[in-house]
C-alpha positions as CSV (number, residue, x, y, z in Angstrom):
1,M,22.0,-21.3,-6.0
2,A,21.5,-17.6,-5.2
3,T,17.7,-17.7,-5.7
4,R,17.2,-20.2,-2.8
5,P,18.3,-17.9,0.0
6,F,16.2,-15.1,-1.6
7,K,13.1,-17.3,-1.8
8,A,13.7,-18.5,1.8
9,A,13.9,-14.8,2.9
10,L,10.7,-14.0,1.1
11,T,9.0,-16.9,2.8
12,L,10.2,-15.7,6.2
13,V,9.0,-12.2,5.5
14,A,5.5,-13.4,4.5
15,A,5.3,-15.7,7.5
16,G,6.4,-13.0,9.9
17,S,4.0,-10.5,8.4
18,L,1.1,-12.9,8.7
19,A,2.0,-13.7,12.3
20,L,1.9,-9.9,13.0
21,A,-1.4,-9.6,11.3
22,A,-2.9,-12.4,13.3
23,L,-1.9,-10.7,16.5
24,A,-3.4,-7.3,15.5
25,P,-6.8,-6.5,16.9
26,A,-9.7,-6.2,14.3
27,H,-10.4,-2.6,15.3
28,G,-9.3,0.0,17.8
29,V,-5.6,0.7,18.5
30,G,-3.7,-0.4,15.4
31,G,-6.6,0.2,13.1
32,P,-8.7,-2.3,11.2
33,A,-7.1,-5.6,10.3
34,P,-8.4,-8.7,8.6
35,D,-9.9,-11.4,10.8
36,A,-7.1,-13.8,11.5
37,R,-9.6,-16.7,11.3
38,D,-10.4,-15.7,7.7
39,Q,-8.1,-18.1,5.8
40,Q,-8.7,-16.5,2.4
41,A,-7.7,-13.1,3.8
42,M,-4.6,-14.6,5.3
43,R,-3.7,-16.4,2.0
44,D,-4.4,-13.1,0.1
45,M,-2.1,-11.2,2.4
46,A,0.7,-13.8,2.0
47,T,0.3,-13.6,-1.8
48,A,0.5,-9.8,-1.8
49,I,3.6,-9.8,0.3
50,S,5.3,-12.6,-1.6
51,V,4.6,-11.1,-5.0
52,T,5.7,-7.6,-4.0
53,A,8.8,-8.5,-1.9
54,K,11.0,-8.2,-5.0
55,Y,10.1,-4.5,-5.2
56,V,12.2,-3.9,-2.2
57,D,14.7,-3.3,-5.0
58,E,13.2,-0.1,-6.5
59,R,14.9,-1.0,-9.9
60,L,12.7,-4.1,-10.3
61,A,9.5,-2.0,-9.7
62,L,10.6,0.3,-12.5
63,M,11.4,-2.6,-14.8
64,D,8.0,-4.1,-14.1
65,G,6.2,-0.9,-15.2
66,Y,5.7,0.9,-11.8
67,V,6.2,4.6,-12.7
68,P,7.0,7.2,-10.1
69,H,4.2,9.7,-10.1
70,G,6.0,12.9,-10.5
71,T,8.5,14.1,-7.8
72,E,5.9,14.6,-5.0
73,C,5.9,12.9,-1.7
74,M,2.4,12.9,-0.1
75,N,2.0,14.4,3.4
76,N,-1.3,14.5,5.2
77,P,-2.6,18.1,5.3
78,F,-3.5,17.8,9.0
79,G,0.0,16.7,10.0
80,V,-1.0,13.1,10.5
81,G,1.9,11.5,8.7
82,S,2.8,10.6,5.1
83,M,2.2,8.1,2.4
84,G,5.5,8.7,0.6
85,Y,6.1,8.5,-3.1
86,H,3.6,6.6,-5.3
87,Y,5.0,4.4,-8.1
88,V,1.9,3.5,-10.2
89,K,1.3,0.7,-12.6
90,Q,-1.6,1.9,-14.7
91,A,-2.3,-1.6,-16.1
92,N,-3.3,-2.6,-12.5
93,W,-5.7,0.3,-11.9
94,G,-9.0,-1.2,-10.6
95,S,-7.3,-4.5,-9.5
96,Q,-8.7,-6.3,-6.6
97,D,-6.2,-9.0,-7.0
98,P,-3.7,-9.3,-4.1
99,S,-0.9,-10.0,-6.6
100,R,-1.6,-6.9,-8.7
101,P,-1.4,-3.7,-6.6
102,T,-1.9,-0.4,-8.4
103,A,0.8,1.4,-6.5
104,L,4.0,0.9,-4.5
105,L,4.8,3.5,-1.9
106,Y,8.4,4.4,-1.3
107,S,10.2,6.4,1.3
108,A,10.9,10.1,1.1
109,T,14.6,9.6,1.6
110,K,17.0,7.6,-0.5
111,D,19.7,5.2,0.7
112,R,23.4,5.6,0.0
113,N,22.8,4.0,-3.5
114,G,20.2,6.7,-4.3
115,R,17.3,4.3,-4.0
116,R,14.1,4.7,-2.0
117,K,12.8,2.1,0.5
118,L,9.6,0.2,-0.2
119,Q,7.1,0.9,2.6
120,A,3.6,-0.1,1.4
121,V,1.4,-1.4,-1.4
122,E,-1.9,0.1,-2.5
123,W,-4.9,-0.9,-4.6
124,M,-7.0,1.8,-6.3
125,S,-10.3,1.6,-8.0
126,T,-12.5,4.3,-9.8
127,D,-15.7,5.4,-8.1
128,R,-18.3,4.4,-10.6
129,D,-20.6,7.4,-10.4
130,Q,-17.9,9.9,-9.4
131,N,-20.1,11.1,-6.5
132,L,-18.3,11.4,-3.1
133,K,-21.7,11.0,-1.3
134,T,-22.4,7.5,-2.6
135,A,-20.4,4.3,-1.9
136,D,-22.6,1.5,-3.2
137,D,-19.6,0.3,-5.4
138,R,-17.0,0.2,-2.6
139,P,-14.6,-2.7,-3.2
140,S,-13.0,-4.8,-0.5
141,M,-10.0,-7.1,-0.1
142,F,-8.7,-9.1,2.9
143,G,-12.2,-8.8,4.3
144,L,-11.7,-5.0,4.6
145,P,-13.5,-2.2,2.8
146,F,-11.5,0.2,0.7
147,D,-11.2,3.8,1.9
148,G,-13.3,6.4,0.0
149,P,-14.7,7.5,-2.3
150,M,-12.2,10.4,-2.3
151,P,-11.0,13.0,-4.8
152,G,-8.1,12.2,-7.0
153,H,-4.6,12.8,-5.5
154,W,-3.2,14.3,-8.6
155,A,-4.3,16.0,-11.9
156,G,-6.4,13.6,-14.0
157,M,-6.9,11.1,-11.2
158,P,-10.6,10.2,-10.8
159,K,-12.6,10.1,-7.6
160,H,-11.7,6.7,-6.3
161,Y,-11.4,4.1,-3.5
162,D,-8.1,2.8,-2.2
163,L,-6.6,0.3,0.2
164,H,-3.1,0.5,1.7
165,M,-1.1,-2.3,3.2
166,W,2.0,-1.3,5.1
167,A,3.8,-4.5,4.5
168,Y,7.4,-3.2,4.6
169,E,7.2,-0.3,7.1
170,H,5.6,-0.4,10.6
171,N,2.5,1.9,10.7
172,P,1.5,2.7,14.3
173,A,-2.0,3.6,13.0
174,G,-2.4,0.1,11.7
175,R,-1.2,-2.1,8.8
176,F,-4.2,-1.0,6.6
177,H,-4.4,2.7,7.6
178,N,-3.9,5.1,4.7
179,W,-1.5,7.6,6.4
180,N,1.6,6.6,8.4
181,P,1.9,9.0,11.4
182,A,5.5,7.9,11.9
183,L,6.6,9.3,8.5
184,K,6.9,12.7,7.0
185,C,7.9,14.2,3.7
186,S,9.1,17.7,4.7
187,G,9.1,20.3,2.1
188,H,7.0,18.2,-0.3
189,M,3.5,18.0,-1.6
190,T,0.6,17.9,0.8
191,H,-2.3,15.7,-0.1
192,P,-5.3,17.8,-1.4
């Protein structure tokens, strides 16, 4: 049956990702990472990876309601890398459920079939008071605080918190760092 090899591959991806997470330091080089002794954080990471692995096929993300946010690839304004293209599922906005990320981040370039490569998943949550100077409602997942609060990345997006997990592309700054310094979207949007 064709689904068995696919499920086996997903299991291997999840196990390999967890093994890498366990080896990563909690802070310092490689950025923040969940405590490998935190069993719930490790289970939640495995869930996030196993649920989103199917989105390696960009067509499945589109079928499941992840919508490309415009035609803009996000570069860091200080030249510290990229996030790529955001495919957002509005129904998952505010989710702190590892199985329901708000966005999938895809590569700036397309493969020979015209599809983008899945790089990361992201959870986003509105800042309750819309005040960048307060953070008393900062969410957390995997034992890590979300980044923010920060201004919206595009028109109509509220001040918010977010958490990235580079599950499908190595990020030298760390699996949970927002920008990936190894990537760049030349000639495209720079993050405000």
